[in-house]
Each structure stands twice: as C-alpha cells, then as structure tokens.
C-alpha positions in Angstrom: 5.3 -33.7 6.0 4.5 -37.4 6.2 2.3 -38.6 3.3 0.7 -42.0 3.1 -1.1 -43.6 0.2 -4.2 -45.6 1.1 -7.1 -47.1 -0.7 -7.8 -47.5 -4.4 -6.8 -45.1 -7.1 -6.7 -42.2 -6.8 -5.1 -42.9 -3.4 -5.9 -40.6 -0.5 -3.1 -38.4 0.7 -2.6 -37.8 4.5 -0.7 -35.0 6.0 0.8 -35.2 9.5 3.5 -33.1 11.2 6.9 -34.6 11.1 8.5 -35.5 14.5 11.5 -33.2 13.8 11.7 -29.8 12.2 13.5 -29.7 8.8 16.6 -27.6 8.8 16.5 -24.7 6.4 18.4 -25.0 3.1 21.2 -22.6 2.1 18.8 -21.0 -0.4 16.1 -20.5 2.3 18.7 -19.0 4.7 19.8 -16.6 2.0 16.2 -15.5 1.5 15.9 -14.7 5.2 19.2 -12.7 5.1 18.2 -10.7 2.0 14.9 -9.8 3.5 16.6 -8.3 6.5 19.3 -6.5 4.5 16.7 -5.0 2.1 14.0 -4.3 4.7 11.6 -6.5 2.8 8.6 -8.4 4.0 7.5 -11.7 2.5 3.7 -12.2 2.3 2.7 -15.7 1.4 -0.7 -17.2 0.6 -1.8 -20.4 2.2 -1.5 -22.2 -1.2 2.2 -21.7 -1.6 4.7 -24.6 -1.4 5.9 -25.5 2.1 9.6 -24.3 1.7 8.3 -20.8 0.9 5.8 -20.8 3.7 8.7 -21.7 6.0 10.6 -18.4 5.3 7.5 -16.1 5.0 6.8 -13.3 7.5 3.1 -13.9 7.2 1.1 -16.8 5.8 -2.6 -16.3 5.4 -5.7 -15.8 3.2 -6.5 -12.9 1.0 -8.1 -10.8 3.7 -5.2 -11.3 6.1 -2.7 -10.6 3.4 -4.5 -7.4 2.4 -4.4 -6.2 6.0 -0.7 -7.0 6.3 0.0 -5.2 3.0 -1.9 -2.1 4.3 0.0 -1.9 7.5 3.6 -2.8 6.7 6.5 -0.4 7.1 8.8 -2.5 4.9 10.4 -0.9 1.9 9.9 -3.9 -0.3 6.9 -6.3 -0.4 7.6 -9.7 -1.9 4.3 -11.4 -2.6 4.2 -15.2 -3.0 0.8 -15.8 -4.4 -0.7 -14.9 -7.8 -0.8 -11.7 -9.8 -4.0 -10.2 -8.5 -2.8 -10.5 -4.9 0.5 -8.7 -5.7 -1.6 -6.0 -7.5 -3.7 -5.6 -4.3 -0.5 -5.0 -2.3 0.7 -2.4 -4.8 -2.7 -0.7 -4.7 -2.4 -0.3 -1.0 1.2 0.7 -1.2 1.7 2.7 -4.4 5.0 4.2 -3.2 6.6 0.9 -2.3 8.3 -1.7 -4.4 6.1 -4.8 -4.8 7.7 -7.9 -6.3 6.2 -11.2 -7.6 8.6 -14.0 -8.2 6.8 -15.1 -11.4 4.7 -12.5 -13.3 3.0 -15.3 -15.2 1.4 -16.6 -12.0 -2.2 -15.7 -13.0 -5.6 -17.0 -11.9 -8.3 -18.7 -14.0 -11.0 -17.1 -11.8 -9.6 -13.6 -12.3 -9.4 -14.3 -16.1 -13.0 -15.3 -16.2 -14.1 -11.6 -15.7 -12.3 -9.3 -18.2 -12.7 -5.7 -17.3 -14.0 -4.6 -20.7 -16.9 -7.2 -20.4 -17.7 -6.0 -16.9 -17.7 -2.3 -18.0 -20.0 -3.2 -20.9 -22.4 -5.0 -18.5 -22.4 -2.1 -16.1 -23.1 0.4 -18.9 -26.2 -1.7 -19.7 -27.2 -2.0 -16.0 -26.1 1.3 -14.4 -27.9 0.8 -11.1 -26.2 -2.4 -10.0 -24.0 -2.4 -6.9 -20.9 -4.4 -7.8 -19.4 -6.7 -5.1 -16.1 -8.1 -6.4 -14.4 -11.1 -4.9 -10.8 -10.1 -4.4 -9.8 -12.8 -7.0 -10.0 -10.3 -9.8 -7.8 -7.9 -11.7 -7.1 -4.3 -10.6 -9.1 -3.1 -13.5 -12.1 -5.0 -12.3 -11.6 -3.7 -8.8 -11.7 -0.2 -10.2 -15.1 -0.9 -11.6 -16.5 -2.2 -8.3 -18.2 -0.7 -5.4 -16.7 -2.9 -2.7 -14.3 -5.9 -2.6 -14.7 -9.0 -0.5 -12.8 -12.2 0.3 -14.2 -15.6 1.1 -13.6 -14.9 4.7 -15.8 -11.7 4.8 -18.1 -12.0 1.8 -21.2 -12.6 4.0 -20.3 -9.7 6.2 -19.7 -7.4 3.2 -22.9 -8.4 1.4 -25.0 -7.9 4.5 -23.8 -4.3 4.6 -24.9 -3.4 1.1 -27.9 -1.1 1.2 -31.1 -3.2 0.8 -32.4 -1.0 -2.0 -29.5 -1.8 -4.3 -29.4 -4.8 -6.6 -26.1 -6.6 -6.3 -23.9 -8.0 -9.1 -21.4 -10.5 -7.6 -18.3 -11.1 -9.6 -16.4 -13.2 -10.6 -17.0 -16.5 -8.6 -20.5 -17.9 -9.1 -20.0 -20.7 -6.5 -18.9 -18.3 -3.8 -21.8 -16.0 -4.8 -24.3 -18.9 -4.6 -23.1 -19.8 -1.2 -23.3 -16.2 0.0 -26.9 -16.0 -1.2 -27.7 -19.0 0.9 -26.0 -17.5 4.0 -27.5 -14.0 3.6 -30.8 -14.6 1.8 -29.9 -11.7 -0.4 -30.7 -12.0 -4.1 -27.8 -11.3 -6.4 -26.8 -11.5 -10.0 -23.9 -13.9 -10.4 -21.0 -13.6 -12.9 -20.4 -17.0 -14.6 -16.8 -17.5 -13.3 -15.2 -20.2 -11.2 -11.8 -21.4 -9.9 -10.6 -24.3 -12.0 -9.0 -26.0 -9.1 -11.9 -25.9 -6.7 -14.5 -27.2 -9.2 -12.4 -30.3 -9.7 -13.7 -31.7 -6.4 -16.6 -34.0 -7.1 -19.4 -35.5 -5.0 -18.3 -39.0 -5.9 -14.7 -38.5 -4.8 -15.7 -36.9 -1.5 -18.2 -39.7 -0.8 -15.5 -42.3 -1.4 -13.3 -40.4 1.0 -16.0 -40.3 3.7 -16.4 -44.1 3.4 -12.8 -44.6 4.4 -12.9 -41.9 7.1 -16.6 -41.7 8.2 -15.8 -39.8 11.4 -13.6 -37.2 9.8 -15.4 -33.8 9.3 -15.4 -32.5 5.8 -14.2 -28.8 5.6 -14.8 -27.2 2.2 -13.9 -23.8 0.6 -17.0 -21.9 -0.7 -15.4 -21.9 -4.2 -16.4 -25.6 -4.5 -19.6 -26.4 -6.4 -22.8 -26.8 -4.4 -23.0 -30.6 -4.6 -19.7 -30.7 -2.8 -20.5 -27.9 -0.4 -23.6 -29.8 0.6 -21.5 -32.7 1.7 -19.4 -30.6 4.0 -19.6 -30.3 7.8 -18.2 -26.8 7.5 -17.9 -24.3 4.6 -15.4 -21.5 5.2 -12.4 -19.6 4.1 -8.9 -21.0 4.5 -8.3 -18.8 7.6 -11.4 -20.1 9.3 -10.4 -23.7 8.5 -7.6 -23.3 10.9 -9.8 -22.3 13.8 -12.5 -24.8 13.0 -10.1 -27.7 13.0 -8.4 -26.3 16.2 -11.6 -26.1 18.1 -13.2 -29.4 16.9 -12.7 -32.5 18.9 -11.9 -34.7 15.9 -8.2 -35.5 15.2 -8.7 -36.1 11.5 -10.2 -33.8 8.8 -11.0 -34.0 5.1 -9.9 -30.7 3.6 -11.4 -29.5 0.3 -9.2 -26.7 -1.0 -5.8 -26.3 -2.7 -3.3 -28.7 -1.2 -0.9 -26.0 -0.1 -3.2 -25.4 2.8 -2.2 -28.7 4.3 1.2 -27.3 5.2 -0.2 -24.5 7.3 -2.7 -26.8 9.0 -0.1 -29.4 10.0 2.3 -26.7 11.1 -0.2 -25.0 13.4 -2.1 -28.1 14.5 0.7 -30.7 14.8 -1.4 -33.2 16.7 -4.0 -33.6 14.0 -4.2 -35.4 10.6 -5.5 -33.8 7.4 -6.6 -35.7 4.3 -6.3 -33.7 1.1 -9.7 -33.9 -0.6 -9.3 -36.0 -3.8 -10.6 -35.1 -7.2 -11.8 -37.6 -9.7 -8.2 -37.9 -11.1 -5.7 -37.3 -8.3 -5.1 -37.6 -4.6 -4.9 -33.8 -4.0 -5.5 -30.6 -5.8 -2.7 -28.3 -6.8 -3.2 -24.9 -8.5 -0.7 -24.7 -11.3 -0.5 -20.9 -10.9 0.2 -20.9 -7.2 2.9 -23.5 -7.7 4.7 -21.2 -10.2 6.5 -19.5 -7.3 9.5 -21.6 -6.3 12.4 -21.1 -3.8 14.7 -20.6 -6.8 12.8 -17.8 -8.4 11.9 -16.3 -5.0 15.6 -16.1 -4.2 16.4 -14.5 -7.6 13.6 -12.1 -7.1 15.1 -10.9 -3.9 18.6 -10.7 -5.3 17.6 -8.6 -8.3 14.6 -6.8 -6.8 12.6 -7.9 -9.8 10.1 -8.6 -11.4 8.2 -5.6 -10.1 4.5 -5.0 -10.2 3.8 -1.7 -12.0 0.4 -0.2 -12.4 -1.3 2.9 -13.9 -1.8 5.6 -11.3 -5.4 6.1 -12.3 -6.2 2.3 -11.8 -4.4 2.4 -8.4 -6.5 5.3 -7.3 -9.9 3.9 -8.5 -9.2 0.4 -7.3 -8.0 1.4 -3.8 -11.4 2.9 -2.9 -13.4 -0.4 -2.9 -10.5 -2.2 -1.1 -10.5 0.4 1.6 -14.2 0.1 1.9 -13.8 -3.6 2.4 -11.2 -3.1 5.1 -13.5 -0.6 6.8 -16.6 -2.8 6.6 -14.8 -5.9 7.9 -12.9 -4.2 10.7 
C-alpha cells in the first residue's frame, strides 16, 4: 500500500494499490500450507491487518462472515476478528473447532452491554422485542429475539411485527441511524464503538476542504454529526460496491483503517483517504489489531486457543442468529 502524508497535522493518509504484488513471507506461506493440511478455513474481518487479509479464505463484514461460518465444511475455523465474532462461528458450528489467535481480542461495544444488565432490563420490561447488533456477547445474543448486522439492520427491523416495541442493543449510533431509515421508534441501549466515535465533524470538514470532490462514505456506528456529513452511510461490505459503482476516483472512508486494504485490493484504480480523527491520520481498533501473523501462525500450529462455550448458551443464541440469516436471505 502506498501512503502519503499531506496537509497539516494530523496529516491525511492516502491508500493506493501498489504497482506490484508483494510476495508472501515464509510465515504467510506456512499459514497457507497448514490450512490445507488441517482442512482449516481462515475467516477474516475487513478490519484485520493486510498480511492476514492476504492469506484469508474469506474477507468480509459480520454478515458475510456469519454466512461463511454457517456453510463451511472445514474441520477447523480460524477467526481473525474479535471474540464475539469467533463466538458466532462456534454457535453456528458447535461440533467444529473454532480458533481465535488472541482470546483477549475483545470489543468495547460488546462490553457496553453486559448480559446481566440486559436480563435485568428485560425482566422489568417483559414485552420488549430485542434486536441485538451482532457486536455483542453470546450471552446477550441468547437474550435477544433476532440479531442484525450493520449491513442488514434496516431489513431486520422492518420485519419486526409492528405491534412490538423494540429495544435495540448495544449500539445507539447504529440504532439511531436505523430509526431514521425505517421510521420505527425504538429504545436504544447506550453503547458505542470507541473507534467509530473518534471521527469528528471538524476533522471530516477539514478533510473535505482538501478533497472537495471526494465522496464521504461513513459507517453507521459513527455519531450523527459525522453521518450527516456523509454522501453515503453503509456497512463495510456496501462500501465496496458504492465505491465501485461511483464515478469518482477518490473517496474519504470513515471506518476502521483495515478496510482500506480490502478497498485498494478490489478497486486498484481508485484512491482512498482514511478518515482522520481529531488526533491521528487514521483510526485503528486496538482489539482488531491484536491478531498478528505471528500469533495466527502459532494458533494454526498448536490448534489453540480454542473458543469453548456452554451448550445451553450455544442453543439459545443460535436461534436469533438463524432468524437473522432467514430474514436477510
């Protein structure tokens, strides 16, 4: 990836496709060989580092990864993402081995909705229909009526019976955006993604001054003042299609910086500007970056660390995930 620093601090960071493809390292080649030997599939979220994306069998958003996990015939699933994503793969494949290179790769958004607090809220409000964003723990999924992702949240909410009051957990920014898209009133859990709320109106306005013709594409986990500046608000998967179909050759992207690797790989003739925050030129999620080539390789060699879950939680949490897959098919 070619990166250039332009403008005043924090400098803007541009991503373009390199003219030549980087050769795989010895570690990357060993990962590929071990996957084949062990009949393992490597599922990788868009926010992972580029060297991991290069050796993945599938790179995508939460919905795409869930579908891949549900349909794989591999014996082992290695999930390069964060803990709740690997849990989802285990829920959909309870008899398979699911590995996560770093078990400490958590999620601030998931942590914002503890299962015991949600259970207490439901006990006091028993008639609520709980729509849970996939960025939550398995225990929270088990308390929910249906799961959604940023890519299908509008579609899912539109299918909830109109006579049911909805509680949307845990992301209040995504929930607020869904309300605007559907016109459906919902109660919102007060959670947010620490990385996406770092984008500010001021930093994006400065970016637009330097690139006035570049469309701004924002993830719905961003705050409303930032979403209001965007030309398109959508999931990471839909970002690829929007940029592909748009006539512009330069885009300002407001999501975690790992997404730039996929965009430049799939759209090599276009340039992407990592949306700056008030303090830096791009936005890395410290949890997503805990997976490295080194610990991925060790994970494959040792077939650990493994995701283990209580059978009762697997059974209860699978139902709302399967409902999501059915409603979004």
